MIVO-223323 format. One record per residue: residue number from 0; x, y negated, z of N, C-alpha, C, CB in turn. Coordinates in Angstrom, 2 decimals. Glycine has a CB too. Layout:
REM MIVO-223323
[node NUM [X Y Z] [X Y Z] [X Y Z] [X Y Z]]
...
***
This chain:
REM MIVO-223323
[node 0 [-87.97 9.51 -49.19] [-87.23 10.58 -49.83] [-87.91 11.06 -51.11] [-87.07 11.73 -48.87]]
[node 1 [-89.15 10.79 -51.32] [-89.83 11.33 -52.49] [-89.61 10.49 -53.74] [-91.29 11.44 -52.21]]
[node 2 [-88.77 9.49 -53.67] [-88.53 8.65 -54.83] [-87.83 9.40 -55.96] [-87.70 7.45 -54.43]]
[node 3 [-87.09 10.46 -55.64] [-86.36 11.16 -56.66] [-87.23 12.15 -57.44] [-85.19 11.88 -56.05]]
[node 4 [-88.47 12.33 -57.03] [-89.34 13.29 -57.70] [-90.47 12.57 -58.44] [-89.92 14.29 -56.70]]
[node 5 [-90.11 11.82 -59.43] [-91.12 11.16 -60.23] [-91.75 12.16 -61.20] [-90.52 9.97 -61.00]]
[node 6 [-92.96 11.89 -61.57] [-93.73 12.81 -62.41] [-93.02 13.07 -63.73] [-95.12 12.25 -62.67]]
[node 7 [-92.42 12.05 -64.31] [-91.74 12.22 -65.59] [-90.55 13.17 -65.47] [-91.27 10.85 -66.13]]
[node 8 [-89.82 13.06 -64.35] [-88.65 13.91 -64.15] [-89.08 15.37 -63.99] [-87.86 13.45 -62.91]]
[node 9 [-90.16 15.60 -63.24] [-90.66 16.96 -63.05] [-91.11 17.55 -64.39] [-91.83 16.97 -62.03]]
[node 10 [-91.83 16.76 -65.19] [-92.28 17.25 -66.50] [-91.08 17.54 -67.40] [-93.20 16.22 -67.16]]
[node 11 [-90.06 16.71 -67.33] [-88.85 16.92 -68.14] [-88.15 18.22 -67.75] [-87.88 15.73 -67.97]]
[node 12 [-88.06 18.50 -66.45] [-87.41 19.72 -65.98] [-88.19 20.95 -66.45] [-87.30 19.72 -64.44]]
[node 13 [-89.52 20.91 -66.30] [-90.32 22.07 -66.71] [-90.33 22.23 -68.22] [-91.75 21.93 -66.20]]
[node 14 [-90.24 21.14 -68.96] [-90.19 21.24 -70.42] [-88.88 21.90 -70.86] [-90.35 19.84 -71.08]]
[node 15 [-87.80 21.54 -70.20] [-86.49 22.06 -70.57] [-86.32 23.53 -70.17] [-85.39 21.23 -69.93]]
[node 16 [-86.78 23.90 -68.97] [-86.52 25.24 -68.46] [-87.73 26.16 -68.48] [-86.01 25.15 -67.06]]
[node 17 [-88.95 25.60 -68.45] [-90.13 26.43 -68.37] [-90.83 26.65 -69.70] [-91.09 25.85 -67.43]]
[node 18 [-90.40 25.98 -70.74] [-91.01 26.15 -72.05] [-91.90 24.98 -72.42] [-91.81 27.42 -72.08]]
[node 19 [-92.75 24.54 -71.50] [-93.59 23.36 -71.73] [-93.78 22.65 -70.39] [-94.97 23.75 -72.37]]
[node 20 [-94.21 21.41 -70.46] [-94.36 20.64 -69.23] [-95.54 21.13 -68.39] [-94.53 19.16 -69.55]]
[node 21 [-96.47 21.87 -69.01] [-97.62 22.39 -68.28] [-97.34 23.75 -67.65] [-98.81 22.50 -69.21]]
[node 22 [-96.23 24.36 -67.98] [-95.89 25.70 -67.48] [-95.16 25.59 -66.15] [-95.02 26.48 -68.52]]
[node 23 [-95.86 25.12 -65.13] [-95.22 24.90 -63.83] [-95.09 26.17 -63.01] [-96.00 23.88 -63.03]]
[node 24 [-95.65 27.27 -63.47] [-95.58 28.52 -62.73] [-94.40 29.39 -63.11] [-96.82 29.28 -62.92]]
[node 25 [-93.66 29.03 -64.13] [-92.54 29.87 -64.55] [-91.43 29.86 -63.50] [-91.99 29.40 -65.91]]
[node 26 [-90.86 31.03 -63.29] [-89.80 31.14 -62.29] [-88.58 30.31 -62.68] [-89.39 32.62 -62.11]]
[node 27 [-88.28 30.26 -63.98] [-87.12 29.49 -64.44] [-87.30 28.01 -64.15] [-86.88 29.71 -65.94]]
[node 28 [-88.50 27.49 -64.44] [-88.78 26.08 -64.18] [-88.74 25.74 -62.70] [-90.13 25.72 -64.75]]
[node 29 [-89.27 26.64 -61.88] [-89.26 26.39 -60.44] [-87.85 26.41 -59.89] [-90.12 27.42 -59.72]]
[node 30 [-87.02 27.34 -60.35] [-85.63 27.38 -59.90] [-84.90 26.10 -60.31] [-84.90 28.62 -60.49]]
[node 31 [-85.15 25.63 -61.52] [-84.52 24.39 -61.98] [-84.97 23.20 -61.14] [-84.85 24.13 -63.47]]
[node 32 [-86.26 23.15 -60.80] [-86.77 22.06 -59.96] [-86.17 22.13 -58.56] [-88.31 22.11 -59.88]]
[node 33 [-86.10 23.33 -57.99] [-85.48 23.47 -56.67] [-84.01 23.06 -56.71] [-85.61 24.91 -56.18]]
[node 34 [-83.31 23.40 -57.79] [-81.91 23.03 -57.91] [-81.75 21.51 -57.96] [-81.29 23.66 -59.17]]
[node 35 [-82.62 20.84 -58.70] [-82.58 19.39 -58.75] [-82.83 18.78 -57.37] [-83.62 18.86 -59.75]]
[node 36 [-83.84 19.30 -56.67] [-84.15 18.78 -55.34] [-83.01 19.05 -54.37] [-85.44 19.40 -54.81]]
[node 37 [-82.38 20.23 -54.46] [-81.26 20.57 -53.58] [-80.10 19.63 -53.80] [-80.81 22.03 -53.81]]
[node 38 [-79.82 19.29 -55.06] [-78.74 18.35 -55.35] [-79.01 16.99 -54.74] [-78.55 18.21 -56.86]]
[node 39 [-80.25 16.50 -54.86] [-80.60 15.19 -54.32] [-80.55 15.19 -52.79] [-81.98 14.77 -54.80]]
[node 40 [-81.03 16.27 -52.17] [-80.98 16.34 -50.72] [-79.55 16.44 -50.22] [-81.79 17.54 -50.22]]
[node 41 [-78.70 17.13 -50.96] [-77.29 17.23 -50.58] [-76.62 15.86 -50.63] [-76.55 18.22 -51.50]]
[node 42 [-76.92 15.08 -51.66] [-76.39 13.72 -51.75] [-76.87 12.88 -50.58] [-76.81 13.07 -53.08]]
[node 43 [-78.14 13.02 -50.22] [-78.70 12.26 -49.10] [-78.00 12.64 -47.79] [-80.21 12.51 -48.99]]
[node 44 [-77.74 13.94 -47.63] [-77.10 14.38 -46.38] [-75.63 13.99 -46.31] [-77.23 15.89 -46.25]]
[node 45 [-75.01 13.74 -47.43] [-73.62 13.25 -47.40] [-73.56 11.90 -46.70] [-73.04 13.15 -48.84]]
[node 46 [-74.56 11.06 -46.96] [-74.60 9.72 -46.39] [-75.27 9.68 -45.02] [-75.31 8.77 -47.32]]
[node 47 [-76.21 10.59 -44.78] [-76.99 10.59 -43.54] [-76.82 11.93 -42.83] [-78.48 10.31 -43.82]]
[node 48 [-75.71 12.11 -42.17] [-75.36 13.40 -41.59] [-76.30 13.84 -40.46] [-73.96 13.35 -41.06]]
[node 49 [-76.95 12.91 -39.80] [-77.79 13.26 -38.65] [-79.26 13.46 -38.99] [-77.67 12.20 -37.60]]
[node 50 [-79.59 13.50 -40.26] [-80.97 13.70 -40.68] [-81.28 15.20 -40.66] [-81.21 13.08 -42.09]]
[node 51 [-81.67 15.68 -39.50] [-81.86 17.12 -39.33] [-83.14 17.63 -40.00] [-81.88 17.47 -37.86]]
[node 52 [-84.15 16.81 -40.14] [-85.36 17.22 -40.84] [-85.04 17.47 -42.32] [-86.46 16.14 -40.70]]
[node 53 [-84.21 16.62 -42.88] [-83.79 16.79 -44.28] [-82.93 18.05 -44.42] [-83.01 15.54 -44.76]]
[node 54 [-82.09 18.30 -43.43] [-81.24 19.49 -43.46] [-82.10 20.77 -43.45] [-80.26 19.49 -42.26]]
[node 55 [-83.16 20.75 -42.63] [-84.06 21.90 -42.56] [-84.76 22.10 -43.91] [-85.10 21.70 -41.43]]
[node 56 [-85.21 21.02 -44.51] [-85.85 21.10 -45.82] [-84.89 21.68 -46.85] [-86.35 19.72 -46.27]]
[node 57 [-83.65 21.23 -46.80] [-82.63 21.73 -47.73] [-82.46 23.24 -47.57] [-81.29 21.01 -47.50]]
[node 58 [-82.36 23.71 -46.34] [-82.18 25.14 -46.11] [-83.39 25.94 -46.57] [-81.91 25.40 -44.64]]
[node 59 [-84.59 25.40 -46.38] [-85.79 26.09 -46.85] [-85.81 26.18 -48.37] [-87.05 25.37 -46.34]]
[node 60 [-85.41 25.10 -49.05] [-85.37 25.12 -50.52] [-84.34 26.11 -51.04] [-85.05 23.72 -51.05]]
[node 61 [-83.20 26.19 -50.38] [-82.16 27.14 -50.79] [-82.70 28.57 -50.66] [-80.87 26.96 -49.95]]
[node 62 [-83.43 28.84 -49.58] [-84.02 30.17 -49.39] [-85.06 30.49 -50.45] [-84.64 30.26 -48.03]]
[node 63 [-85.92 29.52 -50.77] [-86.93 29.73 -51.81] [-86.28 30.00 -53.15] [-87.86 28.51 -51.92]]
[node 64 [-85.25 29.21 -53.46] [-84.56 29.40 -54.74] [-83.90 30.77 -54.80] [-83.51 28.29 -54.96]]
[node 65 [-83.33 31.19 -53.68] [-82.67 32.50 -53.62] [-83.67 33.63 -53.88] [-81.98 32.70 -52.26]]
[node 66 [-84.86 33.52 -53.27] [-85.89 34.54 -53.48] [-86.37 34.56 -54.93] [-87.08 34.31 -52.54]]
[node 67 [-86.56 33.39 -55.52] [-86.99 33.34 -56.92] [-85.92 33.91 -57.85] [-87.32 31.90 -57.33]]
[node 68 [-84.66 33.62 -57.56] [-83.58 34.16 -58.39] [-83.50 35.68 -58.25] [-82.24 33.52 -58.00]]
[node 69 [-83.74 36.18 -57.06] [-83.74 37.63 -56.86] [-84.86 38.28 -57.67] [-83.89 37.97 -55.35]]
[node 70 [-86.04 37.65 -57.64] [-87.17 38.15 -58.43] [-86.83 38.13 -59.92] [-88.43 37.31 -58.16]]
[node 71 [-86.25 37.03 -60.38] [-85.92 36.91 -61.79] [-84.86 37.92 -62.21] [-85.44 35.49 -62.08]]
[node 72 [-83.90 38.20 -61.33] [-82.87 39.18 -61.65] [-83.47 40.58 -61.81] [-81.79 39.20 -60.55]]
[node 73 [-84.46 40.90 -60.98] [-85.10 42.22 -61.11] [-86.02 42.28 -62.32] [-85.89 42.54 -59.84]]
[node 74 [-86.64 41.16 -62.66] [-87.60 41.13 -63.76] [-86.90 41.12 -65.12] [-88.52 39.91 -63.64]]
[node 75 [-85.92 40.21 -65.28] [-85.25 40.07 -66.58] [-83.83 39.56 -66.34] [-86.04 39.11 -67.52]]
[node 76 [-82.87 40.45 -66.37] [-81.49 40.11 -66.02] [-80.87 39.16 -67.04] [-80.65 41.38 -65.92]]
[node 77 [-81.30 39.24 -68.29] [-80.74 38.36 -69.33] [-81.14 36.91 -69.06] [-81.20 38.80 -70.74]]
[node 78 [-82.43 36.69 -68.79] [-82.90 35.34 -68.47] [-82.23 34.81 -67.20] [-84.42 35.32 -68.31]]
[node 79 [-82.04 35.70 -66.22] [-81.39 35.33 -64.97] [-79.97 34.82 -65.22] [-81.37 36.52 -64.00]]
[node 80 [-79.21 35.58 -65.99] [-77.82 35.18 -66.27] [-77.76 33.89 -67.07] [-77.10 36.30 -67.02]]
[node 81 [-78.67 33.74 -68.03] [-78.71 32.51 -68.83] [-79.05 31.30 -67.95] [-79.74 32.65 -69.97]]
[node 82 [-80.00 31.48 -67.05] [-80.43 30.38 -66.19] [-79.33 29.94 -65.23] [-81.67 30.78 -65.40]]
[node 83 [-78.67 30.90 -64.58] [-77.63 30.49 -63.63] [-76.45 29.85 -64.34] [-77.16 31.69 -62.82]]
[node 84 [-76.22 30.25 -65.59] [-75.15 29.60 -66.35] [-75.53 28.16 -66.71] [-74.85 30.41 -67.64]]
[node 85 [-76.78 27.96 -67.15] [-77.24 26.61 -67.52] [-77.27 25.68 -66.32] [-78.63 26.67 -68.15]]
[node 86 [-77.66 26.21 -65.16] [-77.75 25.38 -63.95] [-76.42 25.28 -63.21] [-78.79 25.93 -63.02]]
[node 87 [-75.54 26.23 -63.44] [-74.24 26.21 -62.78] [-74.35 26.42 -61.28] [-73.54 24.89 -63.05]]
[node 88 [-75.14 27.43 -60.85] [-75.34 27.62 -59.42] [-74.68 28.87 -58.87] [-76.79 27.67 -59.13]]
[node 89 [-74.05 29.66 -59.68] [-73.33 30.83 -59.18] [-71.88 30.75 -59.65] [-74.01 32.16 -59.66]]
[node 90 [-71.09 31.66 -59.06] [-69.68 31.69 -59.41] [-69.44 32.17 -60.82] [-68.94 32.56 -58.45]]
***
């Protein structure tokens, strides 16, 4: 399952959303990385419905992303709205 998380892809995500590839602590970059992982796990679960360990991981990632988004909304609402629009994760 870890084939979808190559180092280059992670650096690309953090460069696009976190400002630089070394800024792995930014909330925006982490939310973007979690969103990418959630999409890949969702695709995997479409084909492998009985993979319950993967399902648990997916639910944990969704919870982590939700907490980070809540933090970001309280910290800076403008960045929060921009991020959810770029990622397309809210209504």
